[in-house]
N, C-alpha and C positions, 0 to 999 in steps of 0.2 A: 504493500500500500504506500509506503514511504517513497519507494522508487517511482511509482506512478505519479504521486504528488509532485515530486521533484521534476519529473519530465514534462508532465502535461500542464501543471499549474504554474510552476516556476520557470518552465521553458528550458531547463538544462538538458542538453543533448537533443533538442528539438529544433525544427526549422522556424518555428514561430517564437515571438517574444513571450515572456512570462507575464504574470499578473502585475508585476511591479516594473516591467520593462525588460530589456535584454540583460540576462544574467550572465556573469562571467565566472562565478564560482560560488560554492556553498560549503558549509561545514555543519553537521548536525549530530546530535546524539539522542538516543531514546532513553528516558528515565523510567525506572520502575519504582513506583511509590510503595509505601508500606502495605497498602491494601491491594497490591499486585496489579494496579492499573498502569497503563503505559501512556506516556505523552512525549512529544518531540520538541527538542530545543534546537533551533537552527539559525545560523548566521547566513545572510545572503549578500553577495557583492554584486552591484549593478555595473554593467559595462560602461566604461568611460566616465564613471562618477567622479566628482571632484573630492579632494581630501577635505577634512574638516577645516583646515586652515584656509584653503582656497575658497571654501564656501563663506567663511567668516570675512575674508577680505572683500568679497564681492557683495556680501550683505551689508557691510558697513560703508561701501563705496557709493558712488552716484548712479550705479546701474539699477534703476528702479524697475526696469523690465525683468531683470534677473530675479529680483526680490519677488515680484508678482508671480512669475512662473514657478519659482521655488515653492511659494505658499500654495499655489494651485495644485502642484504635483503632490505635495505632502497631504493636503486636505483631500485630494482625490484618491489616495491609496490607503489612508486610514483615518479614523475619526473616533471621537469619544462620546458620542450621543446617539440616540435613536434617529432613524431616518425621518426627518420632517415632523417629528412628534415628541411629546414629553413623556416622562415615565408614567404619569397619571393617565394620560390618554392611552398609552399602550396597554397599561394594566387593565383599564376598562374594556378595551377592545378584546383582549385575550379572554377575560372573564366572560364576555358576551359570546365570543366564538365557542368557548367550551360548553356553552349551554345547548349548542346544536349537536344532536346525536351523530351527525356526519363528520363532526370535527375530528381531526387526527393530530396528535402531538407531533410537531415538525421534527423533534429530535428522534422520532421513531419512523420517519419517512425518508424517501430519497428525493433529491432535488429534481425539479422538472426542467428539462432542457429548453432554452429559449428558441422561439421560432426563427426561421431564416428571414432576415430583414429584407424589406423592399429595396429596390434600387432607385427609389425616388424619395422626396421629402414627404413628411406626414400628410396624409390625405384622409379626410373624414369618411369618404365613401369607399375606402380601400379595406377589404376584409382582412388582408394580411397586416395592415397597420393597426387595425382594431385588435387583432390577435396579439400583436406585439405589445400594445398598450395594456392589454389584459394581463399578459405575463409580467410586465414591469410592475403592475399594481400588486400582484400576488407575491412577487419577489420582495418588494418593500415590506409588505405585511408579514411575510414569513421570516425575514431577517429580524424585524422588530420583535416578533414572537420568540425567536431563538435567543435574542439578546436578553429579553426579559427572563427567560428560563435559565440561561447559562452564563451570562456575562456580568451579572450584578453581584457585587461582593457583599456578603453579610457577615459582619464581625461576630465572633464567638470565641469559645475556649480554644479553638484551633489556631487562632491568630493573635489573640490578645496577650501581650507580655508587658508586665508592669504598667498596665493601663493603656498601652499603645498598640496599634495594629501593625503587625510585622509587614503586611502588604502595603502599608502607607495609605490606607483608606480612612476617612473620605479624602479625596483629592480636590485641589482648588478648582473652582469653576472659572473658566476663561471665556468670556462672551465673544471675543473676536481674536483671531490670530494676531500676534504682536511680534514685531522685530525690534530688538534693542539697537538703537543707533550707535551705541558706544562699543559693544562687543559683538554685535551681529547675532546674538542668540535669538532663538525662535521659541515662542510660546504658542503652541497650536490651540486653536479653539477647542474647548471641552466643556460640554454642557451638563454632563452627568457625573456627580462626584463619586459614585460607587461603581463606575464602569471603567474597565481598562480599554485602551485603544484597540481597534479591530479593523479588518477590511470587510466590507459588506459581502463581496463576492466569496471571500474565504469562509465567512460564517455560513453563507447559503450552501456552500459545497460540503463543508465538514459537519454541519449540524451539531456543533458543540462549542464549548468555550475555546477561545483563542485570544492571543495577545500579540499584537503587531506594533513594533516600535521602530522608528527611524533613528539611527545613531548619528547624531550631528556634531559630536564633540569628541576630542581625544579622550577625555575622562570617561565618557559613556562607553567608548569602544574598549578601553582597558577594563572597565568594570564588567562588561558583558563577556569579554574573553575569559576573565577570571571566573565568572559565574559558570560558563559552559565547561571550563576546565575542571571545576570542582565536581560537576556531575560526571564527567568522564572518569575521574579518578576515585569516585565515591566507592566505598567498600560495599560489595554486594550483600544482599540480605542473608542472614544466617538461616540455616535449615530449620532450626527450631522456631524462628520467627515466622517463616513461611507456613509451617504446619499450624502454628497458633492462629495465624490470620485465617487460614482455611477453616479451622475449628470455629472461630468466632463468627465467620460468615455463614 
């Protein structure tokens, strides 16, 4: 499954670009949690991407076009809020949808492929355009439903240490993406304090929790490399721990 994801979604070893652009390299490791569930940690390098220092120099310079396109790209590949709706709106819609006997939990279903698009601009009397619009509507609703079920952090005994959340929730609300003129740092728009950043298309495909982050500083790069390395070198579970987990489950 990981190989299929890397090839078809990230575009590694394929003739087409990936979800985040043309990819030049990747490095990933699969972690096994104490409850024996698996999840993937992966670093992705984008072809011809600038270094953090080069990005900083251009973000603090007079190149407003670069700033605008950089923000557009980052907001286009990941976000930290529901699609065009608030938490309360999505919650109400999910509860209403669940009252329908025909409703199916999206985490238990497969994604629906998008229709082949028309070769012309949107036309009201075109049946294919209507089908495409219908698919886009269900795409947004499905992604919001999935986010509501899997991407909202709820603090509890599993994350609270000395009164603080280890996962750093709740996180600051940022109404609009901001570029610091002094150091070129970027604070991306984020409208949900208990949601990690994600890619809508990835959420739609995977049907589960995911966390997508763009590494824009040398500090962030070093931190994430250390983080992944820690998982690679983590001591595997002891046999007695595995059997105890099986017994508990």
